[in-house]
BALOBA-1460 file (C-alpha; in Angstrom, 3 decimals):
// residues 157
<rec num="1" residu="m" x="-9.453" y="-23.446" z="19.178"/>
<rec num="2" residu="a" x="-7.782" y="-20.777" z="17.051"/>
<rec num="3" residu="l" x="-4.756" y="-19.122" z="18.607"/>
<rec num="4" residu="n" x="-4.686" y="-15.367" z="19.152"/>
<rec num="5" residu="k" x="-2.297" y="-13.552" z="16.837"/>
<rec num="6" residu="l" x="-0.374" y="-10.520" z="18.038"/>
<rec num="7" residu="a" x="-1.492" y="-7.641" z="15.809"/>
<rec num="8" residu="y" x="1.600" y="-5.484" z="16.305"/>
<rec num="9" residu="c" x="4.975" y="-6.435" z="14.861"/>
<rec num="10" residu="v" x="7.788" y="-5.960" z="17.316"/>
<rec num="11" residu="q" x="10.268" y="-3.151" z="16.806"/>
<rec num="12" residu="q" x="13.456" y="-4.460" z="15.250"/>
<rec num="13" residu="s" x="15.852" y="-2.140" z="17.061"/>
<rec num="14" residu="g" x="16.519" y="-3.430" z="20.545"/>
<rec num="15" residu="y" x="15.269" y="-6.841" z="19.439"/>
<rec num="16" residu="t" x="17.330" y="-9.704" z="20.869"/>
<rec num="17" residu="v" x="17.124" y="-13.432" z="20.236"/>
<rec num="18" residu="s" x="18.848" y="-16.155" z="22.217"/>
<rec num="19" residu="l" x="18.603" y="-19.297" z="20.093"/>
<rec num="20" residu="g" x="17.700" y="-22.464" z="21.931"/>
<rec num="21" residu="t" x="20.540" y="-24.964" z="22.133"/>
<rec num="22" residu="n" x="20.157" y="-28.615" z="21.281"/>
<rec num="23" residu="f" x="23.201" y="-29.796" z="23.189"/>
<rec num="24" residu="i" x="24.382" y="-30.252" z="26.759"/>
<rec num="25" residu="k" x="27.734" y="-28.795" z="27.771"/>
<rec num="26" residu="q" x="29.780" y="-30.321" z="30.607"/>
<rec num="27" residu="e" x="32.781" y="-28.375" z="31.889"/>
<rec num="28" residu="l" x="35.926" y="-30.422" z="32.483"/>
<rec num="29" residu="e" x="38.870" y="-29.726" z="34.776"/>
<rec num="30" residu="r" x="41.303" y="-29.639" z="31.841"/>
<rec num="31" residu="g" x="40.752" y="-28.938" z="28.181"/>
<rec num="32" residu="p" x="37.632" y="-27.994" z="26.290"/>
<rec num="33" residu="a" x="34.187" y="-28.789" z="27.634"/>
<rec num="34" residu="r" x="32.390" y="-31.946" z="26.546"/>
<rec num="35" residu="r" x="29.251" y="-31.463" z="24.450"/>
<rec num="36" residu="r" x="26.569" y="-33.901" z="23.401"/>
<rec num="37" residu="k" x="23.319" y="-33.746" z="21.443"/>
<rec num="38" residu="d" x="20.173" y="-33.150" z="23.509"/>
<rec num="39" residu="g" x="17.123" y="-33.467" z="21.284"/>
<rec num="40" residu="t" x="15.990" y="-30.930" z="18.724"/>
<rec num="41" residu="g" x="13.737" y="-27.904" z="18.637"/>
<rec num="42" residu="n" x="14.514" y="-26.403" z="22.027"/>
<rec num="43" residu="s" x="12.761" y="-23.069" z="22.547"/>
<rec num="44" residu="h" x="14.252" y="-19.637" z="21.934"/>
<rec num="45" residu="t" x="14.162" y="-16.619" z="24.243"/>
<rec num="46" residu="v" x="13.269" y="-13.350" z="22.519"/>
<rec num="47" residu="s" x="13.270" y="-9.901" z="24.093"/>
<rec num="48" residu="v" x="10.900" y="-7.645" z="22.189"/>
<rec num="49" residu="n" x="9.754" y="-4.056" z="22.330"/>
<rec num="50" residu="w" x="7.155" y="-1.844" z="20.757"/>
<rec num="51" residu="v" x="6.687" y="1.883" z="20.315"/>
<rec num="52" residu="v" x="2.936" y="2.496" z="20.227"/>
<rec num="53" residu="n" x="0.272" y="5.117" z="20.851"/>
<rec num="54" residu="e" x="-2.393" y="4.950" z="23.584"/>
<rec num="55" residu="t" x="-4.563" y="2.508" z="21.626"/>
<rec num="56" residu="g" x="-1.559" y="0.265" z="20.963"/>
<rec num="57" residu="y" x="-0.657" y="0.259" z="24.652"/>
<rec num="58" residu="d" x="-4.211" y="-0.666" z="25.641"/>
<rec num="59" residu="y" x="-4.160" y="-3.455" z="23.031"/>
<rec num="60" residu="l" x="-0.853" y="-4.931" z="24.260"/>
<rec num="61" residu="v" x="-1.909" y="-4.854" z="27.915"/>
<rec num="62" residu="g" x="-5.301" y="-6.389" z="27.033"/>
<rec num="63" residu="f" x="-3.606" y="-9.046" z="24.896"/>
<rec num="64" residu="y" x="-1.329" y="-9.945" z="27.812"/>
<rec num="65" residu="y" x="-4.160" y="-10.137" z="30.369"/>
<rec num="66" residu="l" x="-6.261" y="-12.267" z="28.013"/>
<rec num="67" residu="w" x="-3.301" y="-14.630" z="27.457"/>
<rec num="68" residu="e" x="-2.737" y="-14.773" z="31.235"/>
<rec num="69" residu="v" x="-6.177" y="-16.395" z="31.678"/>
<rec num="70" residu="n" x="-4.748" y="-19.561" z="30.055"/>
<rec num="71" residu="p" x="-0.935" y="-19.201" z="30.107"/>
<rec num="72" residu="s" x="-0.301" y="-22.717" z="28.808"/>
<rec num="73" residu="l" x="-1.892" y="-21.728" z="25.486"/>
<rec num="74" residu="p" x="0.548" y="-20.141" z="23.008"/>
<rec num="75" residu="f" x="-0.158" y="-17.151" z="20.794"/>
<rec num="76" residu="l" x="1.182" y="-16.358" z="17.336"/>
<rec num="77" residu="a" x="3.623" y="-13.566" z="16.500"/>
<rec num="78" residu="l" x="5.634" y="-12.565" z="13.444"/>
<rec num="79" residu="l" x="9.331" y="-12.665" z="14.353"/>
<rec num="80" residu="i" x="12.769" y="-12.876" z="12.763"/>
<rec num="81" residu="i" x="14.615" y="-15.801" z="14.366"/>
<rec num="82" residu="d" x="15.723" y="-18.722" z="12.183"/>
<rec num="83" residu="n" x="16.417" y="-16.704" z="9.042"/>
<rec num="84" residu="s" x="16.228" y="-13.123" z="7.819"/>
<rec num="85" residu="d" x="12.490" y="-13.213" z="6.990"/>
<rec num="86" residu="l" x="9.500" y="-12.567" z="9.240"/>
<rec num="87" residu="k" x="7.897" y="-15.904" z="10.097"/>
<rec num="88" residu="e" x="5.008" y="-16.864" z="12.321"/>
<rec num="89" residu="y" x="6.001" y="-18.477" z="15.625"/>
<rec num="90" residu="r" x="4.133" y="-19.970" z="18.592"/>
<rec num="91" residu="c" x="4.998" y="-17.879" z="21.665"/>
<rec num="92" residu="w" x="4.409" y="-17.611" z="25.403"/>
<rec num="93" residu="f" x="5.172" y="-14.642" z="27.646"/>
<rec num="94" residu="n" x="8.212" y="-15.218" z="29.884"/>
<rec num="95" residu="s" x="7.559" y="-11.907" z="31.614"/>
<rec num="96" residu="s" x="4.677" y="-9.513" z="31.862"/>
<rec num="97" residu="i" x="4.307" y="-6.527" z="29.556"/>
<rec num="98" residu="q" x="6.572" y="-3.763" z="30.830"/>
<rec num="99" residu="l" x="6.005" y="-0.049" z="30.258"/>
<rec num="100" residu="d" x="9.533" y="1.297" z="29.786"/>
<rec num="101" residu="s" x="8.655" y="4.932" z="29.173"/>
<rec num="102" residu="k" x="5.884" y="7.311" z="28.151"/>
<rec num="103" residu="e" x="6.472" y="10.593" z="26.367"/>
<rec num="104" residu="g" x="3.249" y="12.351" z="25.395"/>
<rec num="105" residu="n" x="1.212" y="9.842" z="23.384"/>
<rec num="106" residu="v" x="4.214" y="7.574" z="22.745"/>
<rec num="107" residu="f" x="4.512" y="4.428" z="24.868"/>
<rec num="108" residu="k" x="7.645" y="2.277" z="24.845"/>
<rec num="109" residu="v" x="6.730" y="-1.256" z="25.893"/>
<rec num="110" residu="s" x="8.783" y="-4.440" z="26.238"/>
<rec num="111" residu="a" x="8.397" y="-8.128" z="27.101"/>
<rec num="112" residu="t" x="10.235" y="-11.432" z="26.859"/>
<rec num="113" residu="f" x="8.824" y="-14.369" z="24.905"/>
<rec num="114" residu="e" x="9.568" y="-18.060" z="24.957"/>
<rec num="115" residu="v" x="9.295" y="-19.124" z="21.324"/>
<rec num="116" residu="q" x="8.824" y="-22.610" z="19.927"/>
<rec num="117" residu="a" x="11.504" y="-23.349" z="17.338"/>
<rec num="118" residu="n" x="10.333" y="-23.899" z="13.763"/>
<rec num="119" residu="r" x="11.640" y="-26.902" z="11.842"/>
<rec num="120" residu="r" x="14.903" y="-26.334" z="9.993"/>
<rec num="121" residu="d" x="15.825" y="-27.610" z="6.529"/>
<rec num="122" residu="k" x="19.180" y="-29.262" z="7.250"/>
<rec num="123" residu="n" x="19.930" y="-29.619" z="3.525"/>
<rec num="124" residu="l" x="19.487" y="-25.868" z="3.011"/>
<rec num="125" residu="d" x="21.640" y="-25.160" z="6.089"/>
<rec num="126" residu="q" x="24.365" y="-27.432" z="4.689"/>
<rec num="127" residu="s" x="24.186" y="-25.756" z="1.260"/>
<rec num="128" residu="i" x="24.585" y="-22.292" z="2.802"/>
<rec num="129" residu="v" x="27.535" y="-23.442" z="4.945"/>
<rec num="130" residu="d" x="29.128" y="-25.122" z="1.891"/>
<rec num="131" residu="l" x="28.898" y="-21.802" z="0.024"/>
<rec num="132" residu="g" x="30.615" y="-20.124" z="2.967"/>
<rec num="133" residu="n" x="33.333" y="-22.783" z="3.015"/>
<rec num="134" residu="e" x="33.997" y="-22.083" z="-0.677"/>
<rec num="135" residu="g" x="34.044" y="-18.292" z="-0.172"/>
<rec num="136" residu="l" x="30.839" y="-17.940" z="-2.216"/>
<rec num="137" residu="i" x="28.345" y="-17.003" z="0.514"/>
<rec num="138" residu="n" x="27.562" y="-13.631" z="-1.096"/>
<rec num="139" residu="s" x="26.269" y="-15.488" z="-4.175"/>
<rec num="140" residu="y" x="23.520" y="-17.170" z="-2.105"/>
<rec num="141" residu="i" x="19.979" y="-16.306" z="-3.195"/>
<rec num="142" residu="n" x="16.992" y="-17.768" z="-1.396"/>
<rec num="143" residu="i" x="15.260" y="-19.148" z="-4.509"/>
<rec num="144" residu="e" x="11.939" y="-19.335" z="-2.621"/>
<rec num="145" residu="k" x="11.823" y="-15.511" z="-2.627"/>
<rec num="146" residu="v" x="11.832" y="-15.282" z="-6.432"/>
<rec num="147" residu="p" x="8.246" y="-16.511" z="-7.081"/>
<rec num="148" residu="n" x="6.814" y="-15.679" z="-3.648"/>
<rec num="149" residu="v" x="8.238" y="-12.208" z="-2.962"/>
<rec num="150" residu="w" x="10.232" y="-10.634" z="-5.781"/>
<rec num="151" residu="l" x="7.854" y="-11.467" z="-8.664"/>
<rec num="152" residu="p" x="4.682" y="-10.226" z="-6.907"/>
<rec num="153" residu="n" x="6.521" y="-7.026" z="-5.906"/>
<rec num="154" residu="a" x="7.749" y="-6.536" z="-9.487"/>
<rec num="155" residu="v" x="4.326" y="-6.924" z="-11.060"/>
<rec num="156" residu="g" x="2.515" y="-4.996" z="-8.323"/>
<rec num="157" residu="v" x="0.447" y="-7.861" z="-6.930"/>
């Protein structure tokens, strides 16, 4: 069964992400807390909002009610979480759609998602941190963007 994909990108102002932690923290009476590894890929919590017209509001409410029929089934949404690019994530609603305000034909809507973490490239993470350790972080270029983003934009594809 194909997953539904949210047609509207979330507004990036007011967008908050709480990254899932992969460790357990135990407070101690004295000194720093004890921490230990607890699996990988724990889910993120993302608070999102949209500014839409009447049709957009009807779409978001309909999307939510359709998802609510089978709430164990995720949906897809484009989000910025693990790096600075929009990526597709598997999501579930943590809260219902909330109408925050309506001014004329403008609807401000919000919700909270639980988001399945995407796999990380630990070697890339280490390379970026190594650049930071050497004071060279501003020289980092995501080489994947050269053929996949910059070149098509340059040649108008």
